[in-house]
C-alpha positions in Angstrom: 0.0 0.0 -0.1 1.4 3.2 -1.2 1.2 6.3 1.0 0.3 9.5 -0.7 2.8 12.2 0.7 0.8 15.2 -0.6 -1.9 14.2 1.5 -0.2 13.8 4.8 -0.8 16.7 7.4 2.2 18.9 7.7 3.2 21.1 10.5 5.1 24.4 10.3 5.7 26.9 7.3 5.4 26.0 3.9 8.9 25.4 2.4 10.4 27.9 0.1 10.8 27.4 -3.6 14.3 26.3 -4.5 14.9 29.7 -6.3 13.8 31.6 -3.2 15.8 29.9 -0.6 18.8 31.6 0.8 21.8 29.3 0.7 24.9 31.6 0.5 26.2 33.0 3.8 28.5 36.2 4.0 30.4 36.9 7.1 31.0 40.4 8.3 33.7 41.5 10.7 32.8 44.9 12.6 34.7 46.7 15.3 33.1 47.9 18.5 31.8 51.2 17.0 30.5 49.8 13.8 28.7 47.2 15.7 27.2 49.8 18.2 25.9 51.9 15.2 24.4 49.0 13.5 22.6 48.1 16.7 21.3 51.6 17.1 20.3 51.8 13.5 18.7 48.4 12.9 15.9 48.9 15.3 13.6 45.9 15.6 15.4 44.0 12.9 18.0 41.2 13.3 21.4 42.2 12.3 21.5 40.0 9.3 18.2 41.0 8.0 19.0 44.6 8.4 22.4 44.1 6.4 20.6 42.2 3.8 17.8 44.9 3.4 20.8 47.6 3.4 22.5 45.7 0.7 19.7 45.3 -1.5 18.5 48.9 -1.2 15.2 48.0 0.6 15.5 49.7 3.9 12.2 50.6 5.2 11.4 54.3 5.8 12.2 55.6 9.4 10.1 58.2 10.9 12.2 61.3 12.1 12.4 61.7 15.9 10.8 65.3 15.5 7.7 63.5 13.9 7.5 60.6 16.1 4.6 62.1 18.5 2.6 63.2 15.5 2.9 59.9 13.7 1.5 58.2 16.8 -1.3 60.5 17.3 -2.3 60.0 13.8 -2.2 56.2 14.2 -4.9 56.7 16.9 -7.0 58.7 14.5 -6.8 56.3 11.8 -7.7 53.5 14.2 -10.9 55.5 15.3 -11.8 56.3 11.6 -11.8 52.6 11.2 -14.0 51.9 14.0 -16.4 54.6 12.8 -16.4 53.2 9.5 -17.0 49.5 10.7 -19.8 50.8 12.9 -21.6 52.6 10.1 -21.1 49.6 7.8 -22.5 47.1 10.5 -25.3 49.7 11.0 -24.5 49.8 14.7 -25.0 53.6 14.6 -28.3 54.6 13.5 -28.6 57.9 11.5 -31.5 59.6 10.1 -31.1 60.4 6.4 -30.1 64.1 7.3 -27.4 62.8 9.9 -25.8 60.5 7.8 -22.2 60.9 6.9 -21.5 59.6 3.3 -19.0 57.1 3.3 -17.0 58.6 0.6 -15.9 61.4 3.1 -14.5 59.0 5.6 -12.6 57.3 2.9 -11.2 60.6 1.8 -10.4 61.8 5.3 -8.7 58.3 5.8 -6.6 58.9 2.6 -5.7 62.4 3.7 -4.4 61.2 7.2 -2.5 58.3 5.7 -0.8 60.8 3.1 0.2 63.0 6.1 1.7 60.0 7.8 3.7 59.3 4.6 5.0 62.7 4.5 6.0 62.6 8.2 8.2 59.7 7.1 9.4 61.4 4.0 8.1 58.8 1.7 6.6 60.3 -1.6 2.9 59.6 -2.5 3.8 57.3 -5.4 6.1 54.9 -3.7 4.3 51.5 -2.8 6.5 50.2 0.1 3.6 48.3 2.1 4.7 50.1 5.2 1.3 51.7 5.7 -0.4 48.6 6.6 1.6 48.7 10.1 -0.1 50.8 12.6 1.6 51.3 15.8 
């Protein structure tokens, strides 16, 4: 009796395609000051991941310290707008016809807030880096 391996339950992540697997290793030696600068710059990323992103020119945009408070505040604003929109869509908030807020206005407001957040990071309007999905 043959066992169909494709039907066997497998735990863990789906293996990467052979083309996408990282098989090459590059070692880097740093002195103490270089290592401390790397650690200060990399943020939440592992050292190797940060160096790989830097080498490939794919570093995520950073928020200048002066804009950090505004960025955090706008994150709360976006969260509240999402909750309002969800409540309206779910008919949890009952409006009379004269009180109703057109949904396109909420969408426009959300777009404007997200554009402002991109400007705080120094990211241009047409760049599509996917970083907007990460609210803090």
